[in-house]
C-alpha positions as CSV (number, residue, x, y, z in Angstrom):
1,X,-0.9,11.5,10.1
2,X,-1.0,10.0,6.6
3,X,-2.4,11.9,3.8
4,X,-5.4,9.6,3.5
5,X,-6.7,10.9,6.6
6,X,-6.4,14.7,6.0
7,X,-9.6,16.6,5.6
8,X,-10.9,17.8,2.0
9,X,-10.1,21.4,1.4
10,X,-7.5,21.8,4.2
11,X,-4.1,22.8,3.4
12,X,-1.3,20.6,5.1
13,X,2.4,20.9,5.4
14,X,4.2,17.7,4.4
15,X,6.2,16.6,7.2
16,X,7.8,13.2,6.1
17,X,7.9,10.9,3.1
18,X,8.2,7.2,3.8
19,X,8.9,4.1,1.5
20,X,11.8,2.9,-0.5
21,X,14.4,5.3,-2.1
22,X,12.6,5.0,-5.6
23,X,9.2,5.9,-4.2
24,X,10.5,8.9,-2.3
25,X,12.4,10.0,-5.6
26,X,9.2,9.5,-7.7
27,X,7.0,11.5,-5.1
28,X,9.7,14.3,-5.1
29,X,9.4,14.5,-8.8
30,X,5.7,15.0,-8.5
31,X,6.3,18.0,-6.3
32,X,5.8,16.3,-2.8
33,X,8.9,17.6,-0.8
34,X,9.1,18.0,2.9
35,X,8.0,21.5,4.0
36,X,5.7,21.9,0.9
37,X,2.1,22.5,1.2
38,X,-0.5,19.9,-0.2
39,X,-4.3,20.3,-0.2
40,X,-6.8,17.2,-0.6
41,X,-9.3,18.0,-3.4
42,X,-11.1,14.9,-3.1
43,X,-10.8,11.2,-1.5
44,X,-12.5,8.2,-3.1
45,X,-11.8,4.7,-1.4
46,X,-8.6,5.9,0.1
47,X,-7.3,7.2,-3.5
48,X,-6.8,11.1,-3.3
49,X,-6.6,14.1,-5.6
50,X,-4.5,16.7,-4.4
51,X,-3.2,20.1,-5.3
52,X,0.6,20.5,-5.0
53,X,2.8,23.2,-6.4
54,X,-0.3,24.6,-8.6
55,X,-0.8,21.1,-10.1
56,X,-3.6,18.5,-9.5
57,X,-2.4,15.0,-9.1
58,X,-4.0,11.8,-8.4
59,X,-2.3,9.6,-5.9
60,X,-3.1,6.0,-4.8
61,X,-4.0,4.9,-1.3
62,X,-0.5,2.9,-1.1
63,X,1.4,6.2,-2.0
64,X,-0.9,8.6,0.0
65,X,0.0,6.4,3.3
66,X,3.6,7.0,2.6
67,X,3.1,10.7,2.7
68,X,2.8,12.2,6.4
69,X,1.5,15.8,6.9
């Protein structure tokens, strides 16, 4: 399921990252890697704030839909 559907406060494991190569590289630089843990802190209108690798990052709805957990 995409990250936009993940429950707030629940830790998920990233299974796949979709999109073009530039998008994948950008997300990887932010810490979103396959097999990594990600926790949704809050979700507002599809945009999400997540904890990944001890950092809090805001991700747009479009980007969050490319991250499968």
